[in-house]
C-alpha positions as CSV (number, residue, x, y, z in Angstrom):
1,X,59.6,87.5,27.2
2,X,59.9,91.3,27.2
3,X,56.5,91.7,28.9
4,X,57.6,89.2,31.5
5,X,60.8,91.3,32.1
6,X,58.6,94.4,32.4
7,X,56.3,92.7,34.9
8,X,59.3,91.4,36.9
9,X,60.9,94.8,37.1
10,X,57.7,96.6,38.0
11,X,56.9,94.0,40.8
12,X,60.1,94.7,42.6
13,X,59.9,96.7,45.8
14,X,61.6,100.1,45.5
15,X,64.2,99.2,48.1
16,X,65.3,96.1,46.0
17,X,65.4,98.3,42.9
18,X,67.8,100.7,44.6
19,X,70.0,97.8,45.7
20,X,70.1,95.9,42.4
21,X,70.5,98.8,40.0
22,X,72.8,101.8,40.1
23,X,71.1,105.1,40.8
24,X,70.4,107.1,37.7
25,X,68.2,110.1,37.1
26,X,65.8,108.0,35.1
27,X,65.5,105.1,37.5
28,X,62.0,106.2,38.8
29,X,60.7,106.0,35.2
30,X,62.0,102.5,34.3
31,X,58.8,100.7,35.3
32,X,56.8,103.0,33.0
33,X,59.3,102.7,30.2
34,X,59.5,98.9,30.3
35,X,55.7,98.7,30.4
36,X,55.4,101.2,27.5
37,X,58.1,99.4,25.4
38,X,56.4,96.0,26.1
39,X,53.0,97.3,24.9
40,X,54.6,99.1,21.9
41,X,56.4,95.9,20.7
42,X,53.4,93.6,21.2
43,X,50.4,95.7,20.3
44,X,51.9,98.5,18.3
45,X,54.5,96.8,16.2
46,X,53.2,93.2,16.3
47,X,56.4,91.6,17.6
48,X,55.7,88.0,18.9
49,X,55.7,87.7,22.7
50,X,58.2,84.9,22.7
51,X,60.8,86.9,20.8
52,X,64.1,87.9,22.4
53,X,64.7,91.6,22.1
54,X,68.1,93.1,22.6
55,X,68.4,96.9,23.0
56,X,71.4,98.5,21.2
57,X,72.5,102.0,20.7
58,X,73.9,101.6,17.1
59,X,74.0,99.1,14.3
60,X,77.1,99.3,11.9
61,X,77.9,102.7,13.4
62,X,74.4,104.1,12.6
63,X,72.4,105.2,15.5
64,X,69.5,102.8,16.1
65,X,66.0,103.9,17.1
66,X,62.7,102.2,17.5
67,X,61.6,103.3,14.0
68,X,64.7,101.8,12.4
69,X,64.2,98.6,14.3
70,X,60.5,98.4,13.5
71,X,61.2,99.0,9.8
72,X,63.9,96.4,9.7
73,X,61.6,93.9,11.4
74,X,58.7,94.6,9.0
75,X,61.0,94.5,6.0
76,X,61.9,90.9,7.0
77,X,58.2,90.0,6.9
78,X,57.7,91.1,3.3
79,X,57.3,88.4,0.6
80,X,60.4,89.1,-1.4
81,X,59.3,87.5,-4.7
82,X,60.9,88.9,-7.8
83,X,58.4,90.2,-10.4
84,X,57.8,88.0,-13.4
85,X,59.9,88.9,-16.5
86,X,57.4,87.9,-19.1
87,X,53.9,89.4,-19.2
88,X,51.1,87.1,-18.0
89,X,49.6,84.7,-20.5
90,X,46.8,86.1,-22.5
91,X,47.9,89.8,-22.3
92,X,48.1,91.7,-25.5
93,X,49.7,95.0,-26.5
94,X,46.9,97.5,-26.7
95,X,47.3,100.8,-28.4
96,X,45.7,103.7,-26.6
97,X,45.2,107.2,-28.1
98,X,47.9,108.5,-25.8
99,X,50.3,105.8,-26.9
100,X,49.6,106.6,-30.5
101,X,50.1,110.3,-29.9
102,X,53.5,109.7,-28.2
103,X,54.6,107.3,-30.9
104,X,53.6,109.8,-33.6
105,X,55.4,112.7,-31.9
106,X,58.5,110.6,-31.6
107,X,58.4,109.7,-35.3
108,X,57.9,113.4,-36.2
109,X,60.8,114.6,-34.0
110,X,63.0,111.9,-35.6
111,X,62.0,113.1,-39.1
112,X,62.7,116.8,-38.2
113,X,66.1,115.9,-36.7
114,X,67.1,114.0,-39.9
115,X,65.9,116.8,-42.1
116,X,67.9,119.4,-40.1
117,X,71.0,117.2,-40.4
118,X,70.6,116.8,-44.1
119,X,70.1,120.5,-44.6
120,X,73.1,121.3,-42.6
121,X,75.2,118.9,-44.5
122,X,74.1,120.4,-47.8
123,X,74.7,123.9,-46.6
124,X,78.2,122.8,-45.6
125,X,78.8,121.4,-49.0
126,X,77.6,124.5,-50.7
127,X,79.8,126.7,-48.5
128,X,82.8,124.6,-49.2
129,X,82.1,124.7,-53.0
130,X,81.8,128.6,-52.8
131,X,85.2,128.7,-51.0
132,X,86.7,126.6,-53.8
133,X,85.1,129.0,-56.4
134,X,86.6,132.1,-54.7
135,X,90.0,130.5,-54.3
136,X,90.2,129.8,-58.0
137,X,89.4,133.4,-59.0
């Protein structure tokens, strides 16, 4: 439909164009623009020829451009299938050397953190015992 509109506009005699459309500084380029947009929609972006196209300046107060429209159209063509939650049948958990190294490092860091916590608690106990000893003297 949009290529038919471009062909219709470009086939008009210039005198008819001036009568039917208000004069604007870009009126002489309208034939080129409609032909370009028609080719861009059909060959460039893959829009079907029988699709109605409406030109807008903004969508939900956001300035609309060809890139936004093309992205929106292409996003509508994507197969929105959620990924499976369970692993496919027959898959197993396989340990790799990198996985073993990461797990070992995690265990080591956990052991160091527990050791530091225990040492700190013991030191706090010793200090509190020393304070009690000084207070009694």
